[in-house]
Z-matrix of the N, CA and C atoms (Angstrom, degrees):
N
C 1 1.463
C 2 1.519 1 109.16
N 3 1.306 2 118.87 1 129.98
C 4 1.449 3 122.67 2 -177.84
C 5 1.523 4 110.74 3 -84.47
N 6 1.349 5 115.31 4 158.82
C 7 1.455 6 121.09 5 177.15
C 8 1.550 7 109.08 6 -60.14
N 9 1.353 8 119.13 7 153.94
C 10 1.475 9 126.19 8 16.74
C 11 1.519 10 112.77 9 -83.48
N 12 1.338 11 114.35 10 157.33
C 13 1.464 12 122.06 11 179.03
C 14 1.533 13 110.08 12 -120.61
N 15 1.340 14 115.47 13 144.33
C 16 1.455 15 120.16 14 172.09
C 17 1.508 16 111.27 15 -101.44
N 18 1.320 17 118.02 16 -8.63
C 19 1.458 18 123.10 17 -179.72
C 20 1.507 19 111.91 18 -112.97
N 21 1.332 20 115.62 19 177.17
C 22 1.470 21 121.63 20 178.17
C 23 1.497 22 114.22 21 89.28
N 24 1.335 23 116.97 22 5.07
C 25 1.453 24 121.67 23 176.33
C 26 1.539 25 108.84 24 -151.22
N 27 1.290 26 117.35 25 169.14
C 28 1.472 27 121.31 26 -178.47
C 29 1.529 28 109.71 27 -138.06
N 30 1.338 29 115.29 28 130.94
C 31 1.453 30 120.54 29 172.83
C 32 1.531 31 107.50 30 -76.93
N 33 1.322 32 117.02 31 124.84
C 34 1.461 33 120.85 32 -177.27
C 35 1.519 34 113.47 33 -103.68
N 36 1.366 35 117.46 34 -23.17
C 37 1.457 36 120.03 35 -179.80
C 38 1.510 37 110.54 36 -161.33
N 39 1.331 38 115.54 37 140.97
C 40 1.452 39 122.45 38 172.42
C 41 1.521 40 108.11 39 -134.21
N 42 1.325 41 117.82 40 128.59
C 43 1.450 42 119.51 41 177.74
C 44 1.540 43 109.31 42 -154.75
N 45 1.332 44 115.55 43 151.89
C 46 1.453 45 120.75 44 174.73
C 47 1.526 46 109.16 45 -76.22
N 48 1.333 47 116.32 46 133.22
C 49 1.467 48 121.07 47 173.23
C 50 1.518 49 111.93 48 -111.86
N 51 1.330 50 117.51 49 -16.21
C 52 1.464 51 123.61 50 167.05
C 53 1.527 52 105.85 51 -137.20
N 54 1.332 53 117.62 52 -177.80
C 55 1.440 54 120.60 53 179.78
C 56 1.520 55 113.46 54 -66.76
N 57 1.327 56 116.65 55 -18.67
C 58 1.460 57 119.49 56 -174.84
C 59 1.503 58 113.76 57 -127.04
N 60 1.327 59 119.44 58 -2.69
C 61 1.481 60 120.86 59 -174.31
C 62 1.514 61 110.77 60 -118.47
N 63 1.332 62 114.29 61 131.14
C 64 1.472 63 121.85 62 173.38
C 65 1.538 64 107.98 63 -99.13
N 66 1.326 65 115.13 64 136.65
C 67 1.472 66 121.31 65 169.61
C 68 1.528 67 106.72 66 -98.40
N 69 1.318 68 116.20 67 120.49
C 70 1.464 69 122.02 68 179.74
C 71 1.515 70 109.08 69 -113.32
N 72 1.334 71 115.45 70 118.93
C 73 1.483 72 120.65 71 178.44
C 74 1.512 73 108.76 72 -107.66
N 75 1.327 74 115.97 73 148.92
C 76 1.454 75 119.87 74 -176.10
C 77 1.530 76 109.80 75 -155.18
N 78 1.337 77 114.25 76 163.95
C 79 1.469 78 121.32 77 169.51
C 80 1.527 79 107.45 78 -116.57
N 81 1.329 80 117.86 79 160.42
C 82 1.466 81 120.33 80 -176.63
C 83 1.496 82 111.52 81 -144.52
N 84 1.332 83 115.97 82 151.55
C 85 1.460 84 122.09 83 175.78
C 86 1.515 85 111.35 84 -97.82
N 87 1.357 86 117.31 85 2.05
C 88 1.463 87 121.02 86 -173.43
C 89 1.531 88 114.27 87 -90.18
N 90 1.334 89 116.43 88 -1.04
C 91 1.465 90 116.52 89 -177.52
C 92 1.500 91 112.05 90 66.21
N 93 1.305 92 117.45 91 -130.19
C 94 1.465 93 122.90 92 -179.35
C 95 1.517 94 111.22 93 -111.59
N 96 1.336 95 115.91 94 46.13
C 97 1.465 96 121.42 95 -175.70
C 98 1.526 97 113.00 96 -98.42
N 99 1.349 98 116.50 97 -37.28
C 100 1.463 99 119.47 98 -170.76
C 101 1.524 100 111.48 99 -124.76
N 102 1.342 101 115.04 100 162.08
C 103 1.454 102 122.38 101 164.27
C 104 1.525 103 106.14 102 -105.56
N 105 1.355 104 116.24 103 173.62
C 106 1.454 105 120.24 104 -171.08
C 107 1.529 106 110.82 105 -131.20
N 108 1.339 107 114.39 106 139.87
C 109 1.452 108 120.97 107 178.32
C 110 1.535 109 109.41 108 -114.98
N 111 1.341 110 115.00 109 151.55
C 112 1.450 111 120.51 110 172.31
C 113 1.535 112 110.55 111 -116.77
N 114 1.324 113 114.95 112 140.88
C 115 1.478 114 120.82 113 177.53
C 116 1.505 115 109.01 114 -124.03
N 117 1.335 116 115.19 115 134.79
C 118 1.462 117 121.48 116 169.89
C 119 1.519 118 105.72 117 -100.94
N 120 1.344 119 115.88 118 111.20
C 121 1.457 120 118.73 119 -169.34
C 122 1.517 121 107.00 120 61.93
N 123 1.335 122 116.91 121 -120.86
C 124 1.463 123 122.01 122 176.94
C 125 1.536 124 113.10 123 -107.80
N 126 1.348 125 116.47 124 16.87
C 127 1.451 126 119.21 125 -178.70
C 128 1.547 127 110.69 126 -106.03
N 129 1.331 128 115.88 127 125.59
C 130 1.454 129 120.38 128 175.83
C 131 1.524 130 108.55 129 -66.11
N 132 1.315 131 116.82 130 125.16
C 133 1.479 132 120.50 131 -173.82
C 134 1.513 133 114.47 132 -130.37
N 135 1.339 134 118.02 133 4.28
C 136 1.469 135 118.42 134 177.52
C 137 1.525 136 110.47 135 174.55
N 138 1.333 137 115.58 136 160.03
C 139 1.471 138 120.84 137 179.47
C 140 1.509 139 109.19 138 -158.64
N 141 1.346 140 115.81 139 152.57
C 142 1.451 141 119.43 140 174.09
C 143 1.532 142 108.87 141 -74.71
N 144 1.320 143 115.01 142 159.21
C 145 1.477 144 120.21 143 -178.53
C 146 1.512 145 111.86 144 -96.68
N 147 1.323 146 117.44 145 -23.97
C 148 1.467 147 122.47 146 -172.12
C 149 1.520 148 110.70 147 -136.13
N 150 1.308 149 118.39 148 151.62
C 151 1.454 150 122.64 149 179.80
C 152 1.543 151 111.84 150 -66.46
N 153 1.296 152 117.84 151 -14.98
C 154 1.464 153 121.37 152 179.90
C 155 1.515 154 112.37 153 -93.11
N 156 1.323 155 118.13 154 -9.22
C 157 1.470 156 121.10 155 -179.70
C 158 1.512 157 110.46 156 -68.31
N 159 1.316 158 115.05 157 137.97
C 160 1.466 159 121.78 158 176.20
C 161 1.514 160 112.42 159 -122.19
N 162 1.304 161 114.79 160 23.28
C 163 1.457 162 123.26 161 174.56
C 164 1.504 163 109.63 162 -155.03
N 165 1.325 164 117.32 163 153.20
C 166 1.447 165 120.25 164 178.13
C 167 1.521 166 109.03 165 -145.82
N 168 1.339 167 116.19 166 156.81
C 169 1.439 168 123.46 167 175.32
C 170 1.528 169 108.97 168 -100.85
N 171 1.312 170 117.08 169 132.38
C 172 1.461 171 121.98 170 179.17
C 173 1.517 172 108.65 171 -122.70
N 174 1.320 173 116.29 172 133.07
C 175 1.445 174 122.74 173 176.70
C 176 1.527 175 109.66 174 -79.65
N 177 1.326 176 116.63 175 102.54
C 178 1.446 177 122.31 176 -175.21
C 179 1.516 178 109.68 177 -137.07
N 180 1.314 179 118.78 178 81.05
C 181 1.477 180 119.02 179 177.45
C 182 1.524 181 112.09 180 -58.81
N 183 1.291 182 119.43 181 139.18
C 184 1.488 183 121.35 182 177.95
C 185 1.527 184 109.57 183 -57.09
N 186 1.320 185 116.02 184 147.40
C 187 1.440 186 121.14 185 -178.94
C 188 1.530 187 110.97 186 -146.72
N 189 1.316 188 115.84 187 157.51
C 190 1.458 189 119.91 188 177.21
C 191 1.513 190 113.37 189 -68.42
N 192 1.336 191 115.43 190 -22.38
C 193 1.459 192 121.12 191 -176.70
C 194 1.520 193 108.56 192 -114.62
N 195 1.324 194 118.56 193 101.18
C 196 1.488 195 120.74 194 -177.41
C 197 1.534 196 110.55 195 -62.40
N 198 1.331 197 115.43 196 149.76
C 199 1.460 198 122.43 197 175.09
C 200 1.515 199 109.06 198 -130.22
N 201 1.332 200 117.74 199 147.69
C 202 1.479 201 119.25 200 -177.45
C 203 1.524 202 110.87 201 -67.83
N 204 1.324 203 115.15 202 145.23
C 205 1.451 204 123.12 203 173.85
C 206 1.550 205 108.48 204 -100.73
N 207 1.293 206 116.76 205 124.99
C 208 1.448 207 121.60 206 -179.17
C 209 1.528 208 109.44 207 -124.98
N 210 1.340 209 116.08 208 136.77
C 211 1.456 210 121.42 209 177.51
C 212 1.533 211 108.79 210 -114.27
N 213 1.329 212 116.70 211 134.28
C 214 1.458 213 122.69 212 178.26
C 215 1.520 214 110.15 213 -120.09
N 216 1.338 215 116.18 214 144.16
C 217 1.467 216 121.99 215 169.56
C 218 1.526 217 107.04 216 -93.33
N 219 1.351 218 115.16 217 127.11
C 220 1.472 219 120.26 218 -177.95
C 221 1.528 220 109.41 219 -133.89
N 222 1.302 221 116.51 220 160.02
C 223 1.456 222 119.89 221 177.85
C 224 1.529 223 110.27 222 -68.87
N 225 1.336 224 118.45 223 148.59
C 226 1.457 225 120.33 224 -176.20
C 227 1.521 226 114.08 225 -54.82
N 228 1.315 227 117.04 226 -34.93
C 229 1.472 228 119.06 227 -179.91
C 230 1.504 229 114.74 228 -71.13
N 231 1.351 230 115.84 229 -12.89
C 232 1.467 231 120.94 230 -179.77
C 233 1.526 232 111.60 231 -111.33
N 234 1.302 233 116.57 232 23.31
C 235 1.481 234 121.17 233 -178.87
C 236 1.531 235 111.81 234 -52.94
N 237 1.323 236 117.44 235 -39.92
C 238 1.457 237 122.11 236 -175.51
C 239 1.534 238 112.78 237 -98.20
N 240 1.325 239 117.90 238 4.63
C 241 1.466 240 120.99 239 177.95
C 242 1.526 241 110.38 240 -73.82
N 243 1.315 242 116.42 241 134.16
C 244 1.449 243 121.47 242 -179.67
C 245 1.531 244 108.90 243 -88.77
N 246 1.326 245 115.33 244 112.00
C 247 1.460 246 121.56 245 178.81
C 248 1.526 247 112.50 246 -102.21
N 249 1.302 248 118.06 247 19.75
C 250 1.461 249 120.87 248 -175.02
C 251 1.521 250 113.07 249 -58.09
N 252 1.317 251 116.82 250 -34.03
C 253 1.474 252 119.97 251 -177.70
C 254 1.530 253 111.53 252 -67.56
N 255 1.345 254 118.06 253 -19.17
C 256 1.468 255 120.62 254 -177.32
C 257 1.518 256 112.43 255 -94.74
N 258 1.336 257 118.68 256 -1.34
C 259 1.454 258 121.62 257 179.03
C 260 1.532 259 109.65 258 -69.56
N 261 1.322 260 117.53 259 154.13
C 262 1.472 261 119.89 260 179.75
C 263 1.531 262 111.72 261 -54.75
N 264 1.321 263 117.00 262 139.42
C 265 1.465 264 120.67 263 -172.81
C 266 1.520 265 112.00 264 -82.72
N 267 1.336 266 119.02 265 -30.67
C 268 1.484 267 120.52 266 -172.74
C 269 1.514 268 111.34 267 -88.09
N 270 1.334 269 116.12 268 58.64
C 271 1.457 270 121.72 269 177.92
C 272 1.521 271 109.23 270 -130.82
N 273 1.341 272 118.83 271 157.52
C 274 1.442 273 121.63 272 -178.09
C 275 1.542 274 111.84 273 -80.61
N 276 1.329 275 116.34 274 78.24
C 277 1.469 276 120.71 275 -176.78
C 278 1.530 277 112.00 276 -78.70
N 279 1.305 278 117.76 277 -22.31
C 280 1.469 279 126.57 278 172.09
C 281 1.545 280 115.81 279 66.58
N 282 1.346 281 119.26 280 -14.58
C 283 1.445 282 121.37 281 -178.44
C 284 1.534 283 110.53 282 -116.78
N 285 1.328 284 115.65 283 154.83
C 286 1.455 285 121.88 284 174.44
C 287 1.508 286 111.13 285 -111.53
N 288 1.343 287 116.76 286 146.72
C 289 1.471 288 120.85 287 -179.00
C 290 1.512 289 108.24 288 -125.89
N 291 1.343 290 115.19 289 133.61
C 292 1.461 291 121.40 290 178.59
C 293 1.514 292 110.39 291 -125.27
N 294 1.304 293 115.98 292 144.33
C 295 1.465 294 121.95 293 166.74
C 296 1.534 295 106.93 294 -119.50
N 297 1.333 296 115.63 295 116.02
C 298 1.468 297 120.99 296 -174.15
C 299 1.525 298 108.46 297 -117.20
N 300 1.344 299 117.42 298 114.88
C 301 1.492 300 119.94 299 173.89
C 302 1.512 301 111.02 300 -84.40
N 303 1.309 302 116.17 301 138.60
C 304 1.459 303 119.46 302 174.29
C 305 1.533 304 109.56 303 -114.48
N 306 1.309 305 116.76 304 148.96
C 307 1.459 306 121.76 305 -179.25
C 308 1.526 307 108.83 306 -150.07
N 309 1.322 308 116.77 307 130.46
C 310 1.452 309 120.75 308 176.28
C 311 1.505 310 114.97 309 78.64
N 312 1.312 311 119.22 310 9.47
C 313 1.465 312 121.35 311 176.76
C 314 1.530 313 108.22 312 -75.29
N 315 1.318 314 116.71 313 128.70
C 316 1.473 315 119.90 314 -175.56
C 317 1.523 316 114.65 315 -116.44
N 318 1.326 317 118.78 316 -25.63
C 319 1.462 318 118.88 317 -177.04
C 320 1.533 319 111.92 318 -131.26
N 321 1.357 320 116.01 319 21.66
C 322 1.473 321 119.30 320 -179.48
C 323 1.531 322 110.91 321 -70.99
N 324 1.304 323 114.93 322 144.26
C 325 1.474 324 122.16 323 178.46
C 326 1.534 325 110.33 324 -110.58
N 327 1.300 326 116.39 325 -32.31
C 328 1.452 327 119.85 326 -177.11
C 329 1.509 328 112.25 327 -159.37
N 330 1.310 329 116.33 328 170.02
C 331 1.465 330 122.84 329 177.50
C 332 1.522 331 106.92 330 -126.10
N 333 1.319 332 117.43 331 135.34
C 334 1.452 333 121.01 332 179.48
C 335 1.530 334 110.51 333 -125.32
N 336 1.343 335 114.15 334 149.52
C 337 1.467 336 121.65 335 176.31
C 338 1.500 337 107.52 336 -119.17
N 339 1.330 338 116.27 337 126.18
C 340 1.462 339 122.01 338 175.02
C 341 1.522 340 109.20 339 -117.08
N 342 1.329 341 115.14 340 156.29
C 343 1.437 342 119.85 341 -179.51
C 344 1.514 343 110.48 342 -144.97
N 345 1.327 344 116.49 343 -178.93
C 346 1.442 345 120.28 344 173.43
C 347 1.522 346 110.65 345 -80.89
N 348 1.298 347 118.19 346 175.75
C 349 1.453 348 122.02 347 178.55
C 350 1.529 349 112.20 348 -95.55
N 351 1.311 350 117.74 349 -2.38
C 352 1.448 351 122.43 350 177.45
C 353 1.520 352 108.89 351 -157.46
N 354 1.321 353 115.11 352 162.53
C 355 1.482 354 119.52 353 177.80
C 356 1.531 355 109.43 354 -61.62
N 357 1.334 356 115.05 355 131.52
C 358 1.474 357 120.84 356 -179.48
C 359 1.467 358 114.53 357 86.47
N 360 1.349 359 118.62 358 -11.43
C 361 1.435 360 121.04 359 -178.43
C 362 1.515 361 113.68 360 -79.16
N 363 1.333 362 115.88 361 156.33
C 364 1.470 363 121.07 362 178.61
C 365 1.515 364 108.88 363 -69.46
N 366 1.329 365 116.04 364 156.65
C 367 1.470 366 121.16 365 178.12
C 368 1.522 367 109.19 366 -62.75
N 369 1.344 368 114.28 367 133.19
C 370 1.468 369 121.80 368 177.87
C 371 1.520 370 106.80 369 -106.35
N 372 1.317 371 117.73 370 119.07
C 373 1.460 372 122.46 371 -176.62
C 374 1.517 373 111.50 372 -59.52
N 375 1.327 374 117.72 373 -24.46
C 376 1.469 375 120.43 374 -179.94
C 377 1.521 376 111.84 375 -84.60
N 378 1.324 377 117.50 376 -10.77
C 379 1.456 378 120.93 377 -177.47
C 380 1.545 379 110.24 378 -94.77
N 381 1.327 380 115.27 379 74.28
C 382 1.461 381 121.30 380 179.68
C 383 1.537 382 107.90 381 -88.84
N 384 1.313 383 116.97 382 116.59
C 385 1.449 384 119.13 383 -175.85
C 386 1.532 385 113.56 384 -102.85
N 387 1.315 386 118.04 385 -10.00
C 388 1.481 387 119.44 386 176.45
C 389 1.531 388 108.19 387 -161.01
N 390 1.318 389 113.94 388 146.70
C 391 1.456 390 122.94 389 175.67
C 392 1.527 391 108.40 390 -142.50
N 393 1.321 392 118.15 391 133.73
C 394 1.479 393 121.58 392 177.60
C 395 1.520 394 107.71 393 -134.74
N 396 1.315 395 113.26 394 153.07
C 397 1.464 396 119.53 395 175.36
C 398 1.513 397 111.80 396 -71.36
N 399 1.296 398 115.94 397 141.46
C 400 1.487 399 120.23 398 174.06
C 401 1.519 400 107.25 399 -93.20
N 402 1.339 401 117.06 400 126.54
C 403 1.459 402 120.81 401 -179.67
C 404 1.526 403 113.89 402 -114.53
N 405 1.320 404 115.96 403 -29.91
C 406 1.479 405 120.81 404 -179.89
C 407 1.526 406 108.50 405 -167.98
N 408 1.329 407 116.19 406 166.94
C 409 1.442 408 119.25 407 175.46
C 410 1.526 409 108.73 408 -76.12
N 411 1.316 410 114.87 409 115.87
C 412 1.450 411 122.55 410 -178.64
C 413 1.527 412 108.78 411 -166.72
N 414 1.328 413 117.69 412 -174.58
C 415 1.458 414 121.17 413 175.70
C 416 1.531 415 110.36 414 -89.22
N 417 1.306 416 116.03 415 127.65
C 418 1.458 417 122.37 416 178.20
C 419 1.534 418 109.61 417 -108.73
N 420 1.324 419 116.22 418 135.27
C 421 1.465 420 120.36 419 179.74
C 422 1.530 421 109.31 420 -113.48
N 423 1.334 422 115.54 421 131.45
C 424 1.454 423 122.42 422 -179.03
C 425 1.527 424 108.01 423 -121.72
N 426 1.321 425 115.36 424 143.47
C 427 1.468 426 121.99 425 168.70
C 428 1.532 427 106.18 426 -124.92
N 429 1.312 428 117.00 427 119.64
C 430 1.465 429 121.03 428 -176.94
C 431 1.505 430 112.27 429 -71.87
N 432 1.312 431 115.78 430 166.58
C 433 1.472 432 121.19 431 168.50
C 434 1.536 433 108.16 432 -66.08
N 435 1.345 434 118.89 433 165.11
C 436 1.474 435 119.99 434 174.35
C 437 1.521 436 111.97 435 -58.85
N 438 1.300 437 116.55 436 139.19
C 439 1.462 438 122.94 437 -177.18
C 440 1.513 439 110.02 438 -104.78
N 441 1.333 440 114.80 439 137.80
C 442 1.463 441 122.09 440 -171.54
C 443 1.527 442 110.69 441 -95.54
N 444 1.334 443 115.04 442 91.49
C 445 1.451 444 118.30 443 176.89
C 446 1.520 445 113.96 444 133.28
N 447 1.326 446 116.04 445 134.45
C 448 1.447 447 121.94 446 179.09
C 449 1.525 448 109.95 447 -80.32
N 450 1.318 449 116.43 448 137.68
C 451 1.467 450 121.61 449 178.66
C 452 1.509 451 110.71 450 144.87
N 453 1.306 452 116.21 451 -167.71
C 454 1.461 453 121.75 452 -179.20
C 455 1.541 454 110.05 453 -94.10
N 456 1.332 455 115.84 454 119.84
C 457 1.462 456 120.89 455 -179.53
C 458 1.522 457 108.28 456 -99.70
N 459 1.316 458 115.16 457 137.47
C 460 1.468 459 122.07 458 179.75
C 461 1.544 460 111.01 459 -100.52
N 462 1.313 461 115.38 460 140.70
C 463 1.463 462 120.60 461 -177.50
C 464 1.532 463 110.73 462 -135.16
N 465 1.307 464 115.50 463 156.79
C 466 1.441 465 123.24 464 166.86
C 467 1.518 466 108.90 465 -131.34
N 468 1.343 467 115.96 466 138.11
C 469 1.446 468 122.89 467 178.31
C 470 1.497 469 108.61 468 -120.99
N 471 1.334 470 116.83 469 124.69
C 472 1.466 471 119.57 470 -174.52
C 473 1.513 472 109.72 471 -145.11
N 474 1.352 473 115.27 472 153.53
C 475 1.453 474 120.89 473 173.13
C 476 1.495 475 112.03 474 -92.20
N 477 1.331 476 115.66 475 156.39
C 478 1.476 477 122.06 476 173.36
C 479 1.523 478 108.52 477 -127.37
N 480 1.326 479 116.13 478 140.95
C 481 1.468 480 119.09 479 179.46
C 482 1.520 481 110.49 480 -92.42
N 483 1.317 482 117.18 481 -169.15
C 484 1.473 483 121.51 482 -173.04
C 485 1.528 484 112.93 483 -95.00
N 486 1.296 485 118.83 484 11.05
C 487 1.451 486 121.91 485 -179.74
C 488 1.537 487 109.37 486 -63.45
N 489 1.340 488 117.63 487 133.51
C 490 1.475 489 120.56 488 178.20
C 491 1.524 490 109.48 489 -66.99
N 492 1.331 491 124.21 490 146.98
C 493 1.462 492 121.82 491 2.01
C 494 1.536 493 109.69 492 -95.42
N 495 1.316 494 115.82 493 -38.64
C 496 1.456 495 119.93 494 -174.82
C 497 1.547 496 113.51 495 -105.23
N 498 1.300 497 118.35 496 1.04
C 499 1.428 498 121.97 497 -179.00
C 500 1.516 499 112.40 498 83.08
N 501 1.328 500 115.08 499 150.14
C 502 1.468 501 120.56 500 176.00
C 503 1.534 502 108.50 501 -79.47
N 504 1.308 503 115.25 502 139.91
C 505 1.468 504 121.87 503 179.64
C 506 1.523 505 109.32 504 -89.84
N 507 1.310 506 115.83 505 126.73
C 508 1.453 507 120.36 506 178.66
C 509 1.513 508 113.06 507 -79.16
N 510 1.321 509 115.83 508 -179.59
C 511 1.456 510 121.02 509 178.69
C 512 1.538 511 109.47 510 -63.49
N 513 1.326 512 116.02 511 128.80
C 514 1.469 513 120.91 512 -173.81
C 515 1.535 514 111.18 513 -89.93
N 516 1.316 515 114.18 514 144.34
C 517 1.475 516 120.80 515 169.04
C 518 1.521 517 108.75 516 -94.68
N 519 1.319 518 116.79 517 140.09
C 520 1.465 519 121.37 518 -177.25
C 521 1.525 520 110.43 519 -102.19
N 522 1.322 521 115.36 520 149.67
C 523 1.460 522 120.77 521 175.95
C 524 1.525 523 108.40 522 -147.80
N 525 1.317 524 116.74 523 154.26
C 526 1.467 525 122.88 524 175.92
C 527 1.527 526 107.50 525 -136.81
N 528 1.327 527 116.80 526 130.04
C 529 1.453 528 120.97 527 -175.80
C 530 1.526 529 109.44 528 -129.74
N 531 1.327 530 116.62 529 131.33
C 532 1.447 531 121.48 530 177.04
C 533 1.526 532 108.66 531 -80.84
N 534 1.330 533 116.87 532 125.57
C 535 1.445 534 123.91 533 -176.61
C 536 1.546 535 109.92 534 -120.44
N 537 1.325 536 116.49 535 133.97
C 538 1.461 537 122.18 536 167.40
C 539 1.520 538 106.29 537 -107.51
N 540 1.332 539 115.97 538 115.70
C 541 1.449 540 120.66 539 -169.42
C 542 1.506 541 112.54 540 -110.43
N 543 1.377 542 116.03 541 135.39
C 544 1.455 543 120.38 542 166.70
C 545 1.521 544 109.73 543 -65.74
N 546 1.341 545 118.08 544 150.43
C 547 1.473 546 118.48 545 167.38
C 548 1.510 547 111.04 546 -61.63
N 549 1.309 548 117.71 547 154.29
C 550 1.431 549 120.47 548 175.43
C 551 1.536 550 112.24 549 -66.24
N 552 1.345 551 115.80 550 158.29
C 553 1.439 552 120.47 551 177.00
C 554 1.537 553 109.01 552 -76.20
N 555 1.327 554 115.70 553 177.20
C 556 1.455 555 120.17 554 -179.44
C 557 1.532 556 111.35 555 -74.22
N 558 1.330 557 115.92 556 159.81
C 559 1.453 558 121.30 557 178.23
C 560 1.529 559 110.62 558 -76.25
N 561 1.320 560 116.88 559 152.24
C 562 1.453 561 122.26 560 172.36
C 563 1.517 562 109.39 561 -83.35
N 564 1.350 563 115.58 562 144.57
C 565 1.466 564 119.09 563 175.61
C 566 1.516 565 111.23 564 -86.06
N 567 1.308 566 118.42 565 -173.31
C 568 1.448 567 123.06 566 -175.66
C 569 1.527 568 112.55 567 -62.49
N 570 1.343 569 116.18 568 -24.80
C 571 1.469 570 121.21 569 178.87
C 572 1.529 571 113.42 570 -90.53
N 573 1.325 572 116.33 571 -0.43
C 574 1.457 573 119.67 572 -177.54
C 575 1.518 574 113.90 573 84.38
N 576 1.347 575 117.37 574 13.01
C 577 1.469 576 121.31 575 -179.17
C 578 1.522 577 109.71 576 -96.75
N 579 1.319 578 115.80 577 151.37
C 580 1.437 579 121.41 578 179.60
C 581 1.536 580 111.63 579 -90.93
N 582 1.323 581 117.37 580 -28.72
C 583 1.456 582 122.08 581 -177.85
C 584 1.522 583 110.51 582 -132.23
N 585 1.332 584 115.72 583 153.42
C 586 1.448 585 122.34 584 170.38
C 587 1.546 586 107.41 585 -117.93
N 588 1.327 587 116.13 586 131.24
C 589 1.467 588 119.80 587 -175.88
C 590 1.502 589 109.56 588 -113.42
N 591 1.317 590 115.41 589 146.68
C 592 1.471 591 121.98 590 170.92
C 593 1.523 592 109.07 591 -148.18
N 594 1.321 593 115.86 592 148.60
C 595 1.463 594 121.24 593 179.82
C 596 1.514 595 108.75 594 -127.78
N 597 1.334 596 116.19 595 127.49
C 598 1.456 597 121.42 596 176.82
C 599 1.513 598 108.89 597 -145.15
N 600 1.300 599 115.99 598 132.59
C 601 1.474 600 122.57 599 -178.98
C 602 1.545 601 111.55 600 50.60
N 603 1.323 602 114.18 601 45.56
C 604 1.470 603 121.76 602 177.47
C 605 1.546 604 112.06 603 64.17
N 606 1.307 605 117.38 604 21.07
C 607 1.455 606 120.69 605 177.67
C 608 1.523 607 109.04 606 -117.68
N 609 1.353 608 115.43 607 127.82
C 610 1.447 609 122.14 608 178.85
C 611 1.521 610 109.24 609 -91.37
N 612 1.325 611 116.24 610 127.42
C 613 1.464 612 122.05 611 175.67
C 614 1.508 613 109.07 612 -114.11
N 615 1.307 614 118.55 613 127.36
C 616 1.457 615 124.39 614 178.17
C 617 1.513 616 109.40 615 -114.75
N 618 1.309 617 116.86 616 122.74
C 619 1.456 618 122.65 617 -177.63
C 620 1.523 619 109.94 618 -112.24
N 621 1.310 620 116.82 619 138.94
C 622 1.466 621 121.28 620 179.86
C 623 1.518 622 108.25 621 -151.73
N 624 1.345 623 114.99 622 165.01
C 625 1.447 624 121.50 623 -177.53
C 626 1.545 625 108.86 624 -120.71
N 627 1.331 626 114.92 625 118.45
C 628 1.475 627 119.27 626 -179.26
C 629 1.516 628 108.74 627 -82.26
N 630 1.353 629 116.63 628 147.13
C 631 1.474 630 119.53 629 175.14
C 632 1.512 631 110.47 630 -61.35
N 633 1.315 632 116.04 631 149.88
C 634 1.478 633 120.89 632 179.73
C 635 1.523 634 109.13 633 -77.57
């Protein structure tokens, strides 16, 4: 079986070194054969530069909805190749990805994606989760924000023209995506902290507030 590989190495430590960057350290049985990529959910977010590197930096801004971190061993010539489609499917990736081709659009100004407010719910026209400018007829790729709840999410993708004020909405394409979602993270308190700690009689108590 050819690379990429998910085995043959071990992640030994992951920690934030800035507000948006994770340092991932690992050991490997491959010697100096491969370089390594990191994925946040299904998004490529970092890679080693050299076959001798045993650590990499991954761009992973903190979020209320955690996503799995996956490391792959890949051949040096494929360091920048996106292997997200080959990652295991039964994981809580929490986001949906669309590729929408357009053809024959003549006066479009933008493209919008709307969804429901919960898994299984009908599309809510007020729930716009992404908007991009239309520049030409081509394939457009969207990755949604993390979605709150496991189940099938319904979407509509439509173009809007330049008519004042908000543009006329064109005929929408429908899509449905099965999502396995992590629970949301804890709420921040008034000081911006996630946890409150106290120690009494050699006992540590950690207090936090879960989202409703």
